[in-house]
C-alpha positions in Angstrom: -33.0 10.3 -9.6 -29.4 10.9 -8.5 -27.7 9.4 -5.5 -25.0 11.7 -4.2 -22.4 11.1 -1.6 -20.7 14.2 -0.1 -17.4 13.2 1.5 -13.6 13.1 1.3 -11.7 10.2 -0.2 -9.2 10.1 2.7 -12.0 10.1 5.3 -12.5 6.7 7.0 -16.2 7.2 7.4 -16.5 8.1 3.7 -14.5 5.0 2.8 -16.9 2.9 4.9 -19.9 4.1 2.8 -18.1 3.9 -0.5 -17.2 0.3 0.2 -20.8 -0.7 0.7 -21.8 1.2 -2.4 -19.1 -0.6 -4.4 -20.0 -4.0 -2.9 -23.6 -3.6 -4.1 -22.6 -2.0 -7.5 -24.7 1.1 -6.7 -24.1 4.0 -9.1 -23.7 7.4 -7.4 -22.2 10.8 -7.8 -19.3 11.7 -5.4 -18.8 15.3 -4.3 -15.5 15.8 -2.7 -15.5 18.0 0.4 -12.3 20.0 0.8 -11.2 19.9 4.4 -8.3 22.4 3.8 -10.8 25.0 2.7 -13.1 24.2 5.6 -16.0 23.2 3.3 -17.3 20.8 6.0 -17.8 23.7 8.4 -19.5 26.0 5.9 -23.0 27.1 6.9 -24.6 25.4 3.9 -22.9 22.1 4.9 -23.6 22.3 8.6 -27.3 23.0 7.8 -27.4 19.4 6.5 -24.7 17.7 8.7 -24.9 19.7 12.0 -21.6 18.1 13.3 -19.7 19.4 10.3 -18.4 15.9 9.5 -18.4 13.7 6.4 -20.0 11.9 4.8 -23.6 12.6 4.1 -25.9 11.1 1.5 -28.5 12.9 -0.7 -30.9 10.4 -2.2 -33.2 12.5 -4.4 -33.6 15.1 -1.7 -33.6 12.7 1.3 -30.5 13.5 3.3 -28.8 11.2 5.8 -25.6 11.4 7.7 -23.5 9.0 10.0 -21.7 6.4 7.9 -23.1 3.3 9.5 -26.7 4.6 9.2 -26.0 5.4 5.5 -24.6 1.9 5.0 -27.7 0.3 6.4 -30.0 2.6 4.3 -28.1 1.7 1.2 -28.2 -2.0 1.9 -31.9 -1.9 2.6 -32.8 0.1 -0.5 -30.3 -1.0 -3.1 -30.2 -4.8 -3.0 -28.3 -5.6 0.1 -31.0 -7.5 2.0 -29.8 -11.1 2.1 -26.3 -10.0 1.0 -25.0 -7.5 3.5 -27.9 -7.2 5.9 -30.4 -9.9 7.0 -34.0 -10.1 5.9 -35.9 -8.0 8.5 -38.3 -10.9 8.9 -35.6 -13.2 10.2 -35.4 -11.9 13.8 -32.6 -14.2 14.9 -30.3 -13.2 12.0 -31.2 -9.5 12.5 -30.3 -9.8 16.2 -27.0 -11.5 15.5 -26.2 -8.8 12.9 -27.0 -6.0 15.3 -24.9 -7.8 17.9 -21.9 -7.9 15.5 -22.4 -4.3 14.5 -22.4 -3.3 18.1 -19.2 -5.3 18.7 -17.5 -3.2 15.9 -18.7 0.1 17.3 -17.9 -0.6 20.9 -15.0 -3.1 21.0 -13.0 -2.2 17.9 -13.6 1.3 16.7 -12.8 3.2 19.9 -9.3 1.9 20.2 -8.6 1.6 16.4 -9.8 5.1 15.7 -8.0 6.6 18.6 -4.7 4.9 17.6 -5.1 6.4 14.1 -5.7 9.8 15.7 -2.5 9.5 17.8 -0.2 8.0 15.2 -1.5 9.4 11.9 -3.7 12.4 12.3 -2.0 14.2 15.2 1.3 14.5 13.3 -0.6 15.8 10.2 -1.9 18.7 12.3 1.5 19.4 14.0 0.4 17.8 17.3 2.5 15.4 19.4 1.6 11.7 19.7 1.1 10.6 23.3 3.1 7.3 23.6 1.5 6.4 27.0 -1.9 6.6 25.4 -0.8 4.6 22.4 0.5 1.8 24.6 -2.8 1.7 26.6 -4.9 1.7 23.4 -2.8 -1.1 21.9 -3.3 -3.2 25.0 -7.0 -2.6 24.9 -7.3 -3.4 21.3 -5.2 -6.6 21.6 -7.4 -7.8 24.4 -10.5 -7.1 22.4 -9.1 -9.0 19.4 -8.4 -12.0 21.6 -12.1 -12.2 22.2 -12.7 -11.7 18.4 -10.5 -14.7 17.9 -12.8 -16.8 20.1 -15.9 -15.6 18.2 -14.4 -16.1 14.8 -13.3 -19.6 15.8 -17.0 -20.5 15.9 -18.3 -18.6 12.8 -16.8 -17.5 9.5 -17.9 -13.9 10.0 -18.9 -11.8 13.0 -22.6 -12.3 12.6 -22.5 -15.9 11.5 -21.3 -17.7 8.3 -22.4 -14.9 5.9 -20.7 -11.6 5.3 -22.5 -8.5 6.6 -22.0 -4.8 7.0 -20.6 -5.5 10.4 -17.5 -7.1 8.9 -17.1 -4.3 6.3 -17.4 -1.6 8.9 -13.9 -2.6 10.2 -12.1 -2.0 7.0 -11.0 1.7 7.1 -9.5 1.6 10.6 -8.3 -1.9 10.2 -6.4 -0.8 7.1 -4.8 2.1 9.1 -3.6 -0.3 11.8 -1.3 -1.8 9.2 -0.1 1.6 8.2 1.0 2.1 11.8 2.8 -1.2 11.9 0.3 -2.6 14.4 0.0 -6.1 13.1 -2.7 -7.7 15.3 -4.9 -8.3 12.3 -2.3 -9.9 10.1 0.4 -11.5 12.2 -1.4 -14.7 12.9 -1.2 -14.2 16.7 -5.0 -14.4 16.5 -5.3 -17.0 13.7 -9.1 -16.7 13.3 -8.9 -13.0 13.2 -6.2 -13.1 10.5 -8.2 -15.5 8.4 -11.2 -13.3 8.7 -9.3 -10.1 8.0 -7.6 -11.5 5.0 -11.0 -12.6 3.6 -12.7 -9.2 4.2 -9.9 -6.9 3.2 -9.3 -8.8 0.0 -12.8 -8.0 -1.4 -12.8 -6.1 -4.7 -15.0 -3.4 -3.2 -12.4 -2.5 -0.6 -9.5 -2.7 -3.1 -11.3 -0.2 -5.3 -12.0 2.2 -2.4 -8.7 2.0 -0.7 -6.9 2.4 -4.0 -8.7 5.6 -4.7 -7.8 7.2 -1.3 
């Protein structure tokens, strides 16, 4: 049985899944999808991932896309229960985990990913960054992280005192904030956020994945 991940090393969503795989020590084959050649839009690819995006996972014929869904699946199947995802029988822990995961997808990712699009990806495609939008996005993210600081003043991680996928989900776009000289995570302005970020971003799994990008 071969676990195969189709993605691109520079893709944030691919990095999110690879970090989880590395965290759990899961062996897998990586198939690089070449964006320049449009491989992600080829009919054979879109037949599996209808949005033409990376990554997708093939687990012995079972195919799954969407990085957070893949991460949950990997954690459930490959030893992540009690490590990165709560035991499904513990309803309170599961609820707190899902709350934390929702915080990442609704309060962090929209601004962080849009900032990366404006400051990093637009220039790569010959498009012009919108400074007004950048300013608005930075303000929104700063306000969200002020709330993060309150949450993380009460618990070590977002879902409690144990690391979960919800924390790891922040890594790719959090890393790109630093590349844009947006220092909200590291400056100490939000001390609980900085403590948390330094902890999560120093994990060997992320070092391995970000170093391969």
